[in-house]
N, C-alpha and C positions, 0 to 999 in steps of 0.2 A: 192230144192223142199220144199214148204210150209208145215208146220206141223199143226195138229189140236190140240185144247186145250179145256179142260173142267175145268171151274173155279167153285168152290163150297163153299158155306157157310151154316152152320147150324144157323138158326135164332131162337130167343126165346124172344118173346114180344118186339122186337126192334121197335124203332120209324120209321114210314114210311119215314119221311124226311131224316133220317140218311141212310136208305137203298138206297134211290134214289140218294143220294150224292155219295155213293159207286159205284152204277151202272153208274153214270155220269163219274166218274173218270176212270172206266174200259173202257167205250166206247171211251173216249179220248185216252187212252193208245193203244187200238186196232187201232184207226184211225192213230195215229202217227206211229205205227209199219208198217202198210200197206202202208204208204206214204214214209217211209224211208228204213229201213232194210228188211222189207217184209218177216220175218220168218213165220208169222201166216197165216194159211188158215182159215178154219171154226172154230169159237169159240162158245162155249155154256156156259152160266152162269146159274148155278143151285142153287136154294134156297130150302133147306129142312127145313120146319117149324115145330119146336118141341113145339110150344106154346100151351096153353090150348085151344085157339080158333084161327082160321086162321088170320094172320096179314093182308092179302090182300083178297079182294073180287074177284069174277070171273071177274067182270067188270074192276077192277083195274089191274088184271093180263093181261087182253087183252090190256089195254092201255100201259102197260109196254112192252109187246111183240112188239106192233106196234112202240113205241117210239125208241126202241133200235135195231129193225130189221136190219138196215143198218150195224150194228157193230157185233152183236152176237144174237144167239138164246137164249131166256129166258125160263127157265123151273122152274116151281114152284110145289113142292110136299108138301102136308100137311100130317104129319106123324101120327096124331091122338094119339100121346104120346110124353112124354119128353124123347127123345132118348139119350140125352147127345151128346157129340161131336163125340166120336169114332163110336158109332152105326150109328149116322146120316150120317157121311162121308162114312162109309162102304156101307150104303144103296144106296147112290148116286153113289159111286165109282163102285159098282158091275155092274151097267148099263152103265158104261162109254165105249164109242166106240172111243174116241179121242186118239191121240198118247201120250199126256201129261195131267197131272192133276195139278191144282193149288188150294191149300187149303188156305182160308183166312177168318179172322174174318169179320163179316158183317159190322162192323163200320170202316173198314180200307179204306183209300183213297190212291190210287197208283200213282206213278210218271209217267210222259208220256213215258219214255223210259224203263219202267220196263221189258217188255217182251223180248226185245232184250238182255238185260243184264242177265236176269234169264236163258234164253235159251242158251246163249253162251257156258257155261260149259257143259250143258246137251247134246248139239249137238256135243261136241268134245270128241271122243272116248278115247283120250289120258288122259283125266281128270278122267276117271272112276267114273263119278259123279252119285251118287244115289239120291241126294236131294240137292236143292239150297234154301237158306233162305234169305229173304230180311231184310233190316235194319229198325227197328221200330224207329219212332220219334213221339213226342218230347222226349220220354224216351227210350233210346237205351238199348237193353238187355245187361247185363254186362258180359256175358260169353266170355271167351277168344277165339281167333282165330289166326291162323298163318298169319302174315302180308304179307308174301311172297307168300304162296300157297293159302291162304284164306280158308284152311281146318279148320273145327271146329268139336267138339265132338258130337254135337246134334243140331237139328234145332227146333225152335218154329214154329208151324203152324198158327201163327197170319198171316203169308204170306209165303208160301213155295211151291216149285214146284218139281215134280218128274215124271218119266214116268209111264204110266199106266201098262206097263210090270213089272216095279219094284213093284208097288202097289200089283199086283197079285202074284208076285213071293214070297212075304213075307206074303201073305194072309191079306193084309190091316191092319187096326188098331185092337188092342186087345180089342174089345168091351165087352168081357166077364169079363175082369179084371178092365178096367178103364172107368169111366163114364164121367169125366170132365177134370181131370188134369193128366199129365204125359203120356197120350196116344201118344203125339208127341215125347216125350223123348224116350219112349219104341220103337216107330216106327223108329226113327233115329238110335238107337242102333242096331235094327235088320237089318236095311239096311247095317250098317257097319259089322255086323256079317256075312252078305251075301257077303262081300268082296268089297263093294262099298264105296265111300267117300261122306262125307257131307260137303258142302261149305257154307260160309257166304259171301254175297255180300254187302259190305258197300256202293257200288255205286247204290244200288237198294232201295232207301228210300221209306217208306210208312208211312203215318200218322195213328197212332193208338191211339185213345183217351184213356187217363188214368186219373183216379181221385186220387189225393193225399190229405193228410191232410195238415193243415196249417204249419206243421213242415216238410213236404216233405215225409211222410211215407205212406204206403199202407193203404187202408181202406176196408179190406175184410168183406164180409157179413158172417153170421154164416154158411150158406150153403157152401160158398167158403172155409172157414176154415175146415169144415167137409170133403169135397171132396179132398182137398189138403192133409190132414192128412191121409185119407184112401189111396190115391194114393201113398204117400210116403212109407207107410207100405207095400203095395203090390209090389212096385218097389224093395224094399230091399229083399222081399221074392222071387219074380220071378227071380231076377238077382243074386241070390245065395250069398247075403251078410248077412251071419248069424249074425255077430256082430251088424251090423246096424239094422237088423230086431229086435233082442232082445232088443236093446236100445230103439227103438221106441215103441215096445210092452209094455215095462215097463213104459215108459214115458206116453203113452196114458192111460194105466190102472190106473195110479195114478194122473191123471190131473183133468178133469172136465167132464161135461155131454157129450160134444162133443167127447172127447177122449173115453169115455165109449161106445158111439155109434159106434165108429170106431172098437173097439175091439169086440163088439157084432157082427158086420157085418163080420169081419174076421172069427170069430168062426162059424158063420152060413155058410159061404162059405166052411170052412173046413169040417163041418158036412155033407154038401151036395156034397162033392168031387168036388167043383167048383173052388178050388184054381188053379192058373196057374202052369204048370210044370216048376220047376226051370231050368234056362239055364245059360250058360257062367260060369260054376263053377270055371274056372281058372282065371276069372276076366280079360279076354283079352280086353273086350270092356267097360264094366260098370265101372264107377268111382263114389265113394261116398265120398265127401269131406265135412264133417259136414252135413249141410242141402243143400249143392250144389251138382251138378252133373258134374262139371268141374271147372277149375280155372276161377276166375272172374277178369275182368280188373278193376272194381271199385265196390263200395258198395252202394246199394240203401237204 
């Protein structure tokens, strides 16, 4: 029996041409699945727009709906605020009526056989799969995975799939704690805390545009640095790693203006009783290895 799927992306001032390329790749993958393995029934692609003004006009939305109607239903929601990723995905996910959900970055291009390979483990009860992650290219994520079972400790939502039932069972992403980073890490760990497994599928490549410096390093913006530091501090707090939390707290307190903003935000959350309730005190799921959350296969 065919399954239904909702694919969703939070967009933020993305180029229209890039978004249309992503939709083209999805339509091709839907077509290939329906002509070959045929797991997919109805598919909906949802864009939640967190931009300061709508990326698409009503006329453009109508054109997109008509263009891709043979492959999927297109739904566009303008949020009227910068929701960040966790809140944006929750907003779309709460209205989901499909069997499965796939979260992907709006600049991702998927391979033709993506859906069959992603659904394989989710449809196999013996796998006890809670979440499946695709392989990013040209820069593959360095975290380790078991070559025999394909199990991994957490999944990036640059492109990942899970059941809507699983999403609801763990109450979606933690939007109260995470704005931009680590929401997928926390989501993955809570799936494992619920007794399910996370898998990495190297045979599911997706193209994910990355910008590197001339020496091959990351080039984060000041906003990316701030939100990544904030997320790191809150992950250590929420997942009961007191030693890691204290180290980061002292590091950010004595660093620069960005670090000071992170500490000020934490103290504001504390004063407002808005901090997350610490979980996994025995450390059964969470791992903090320096600045990483798992063993890595290589260094970027």
